[in-house]
N, C-alpha and C positions, 0 to 999 in steps of 0.2 A: 418712485418719483420722490425727489427731494421736496420738502415743504419749507418755503422761505419764511423766515421770521424777521419781521421788520419792526421798527420802533417809530412811534409818532408821538406828538405832544412833546413832553420833556424826556428825551431818551436817557438822560442821566439818572432819572429817578427809578426806572423800572425796566428790567430786561429779564424775561423769564429764563429759567434754566432751559437749555436746549432739550432736556428730557421732557419738559412740559409739552413742547410742540410735538415731540415724538409720541408721547403718551396720548395726547388728544387726537392726533392723526390715526394712531392705531385703534383707539376706541371708536372713532367715527367709521373706520373701515369695518371693524367687528360688528358695530350696531347696524350698519346699512348693507353689509355684504359686498361692498365695492369701494374702490379708491375714489373718494369724493372731495377731499380737501385740496383746494387750489392755492391756499395761502393762509398765513396766520399773521394777524396784526396784534401787537401787544403794546399797551400804554398804561400810564398811571392816571386814573380819573380822580379829580380833586375831591369828589364826594364818596366814591366807593373804593378807591385804591386800585390795586392791580387788576387789569382787564386783559383777557386773552380772547380775541374774536377769530373764529374760524370762518374762512371764505370757502363755501362749498358749492359744488356743481350739482345742486338739487333744486327742485321746485319748492315753493313756499311751504306747502303741507309737509313734505318730506323733511325739509330743513327744520321746521318747528318741532316735528316729532323727534328728530335727532337732538335738538337743543334741550328739549324736556328730558330726554333720557340722560344726556350728559350732566345736567344740573342735579339729577337724582344721584348720579354716581359721584359727582364732585361738587357738593353743595358749598356755597359761599360761607355759610355759618361754620363749617368745619375747616375749610382750607384758606379762606380769606382772599380768594381770587374769583372775580366775576368772569363767567364764561358767556360769550356772545356768539351768535351765528349770523352770517350774512349769506343769503342765497343768490346764486347767479341765474337760476331758472325762472320759470313762469310764476307769476303771482296768482296762485289759484285758490286763495282763501278770501272770504269776505272780511270786511272790517270787523264785524262782530266776532268771527272766528279768530281773527288775529288778536283781538283784545282778550278773548278767552284763553288763548295759548299763552300770551304774555303774562297774564295773571297767574296761570298755573306754573309757568316757568319761575316767576318771582317767588311764589309761595314755596315751591319745591326747593329752590335754591337758597331760600332764606333771606332774600333781598327785601328791603323796605324802600318805599318811594321817598324821594327827597324833593321838597318844594324849593323852587328857585327863589321865590319871594314868599314872605310870610302871608298867610291868609287872614284877613280881618273879617271874621264871620259876621259880627254885628254890623259893620259897614255894608257888607254884601246884602244882608237881610233887609236893612233899612233902604238900600238902593232898590231892591226888588219891590218893597212895599210902596215906594214912591212912584213906581211905574204903573201901578194899578189905578 
């Protein structure tokens, strides 16, 4: 099966080497034991840079397990590419499990969170005090 590589956002800024798509498809097949990749979306994120997201025919738990394994093999801190996974199957994890997976994935991949707006802790604390 051919894996399509598409570009979204600003296609002029990032297009992964076709071998990246081939490598990720191969790794996904090796890690899951079957051909699960249905597409690959690549784009340049303004905060993180290059992102390659696999679209996989797996349920949430299987996809999150695959994602965790992929970021262990190809960490952001070493390669500078964020790997993401979008699943097409059932959402069979709770919110708490999803948060736990995402935290593990971010830690293993070496990603740090980015705040969209600065947090004014003093203002927030004063606001909470005023509510009492």
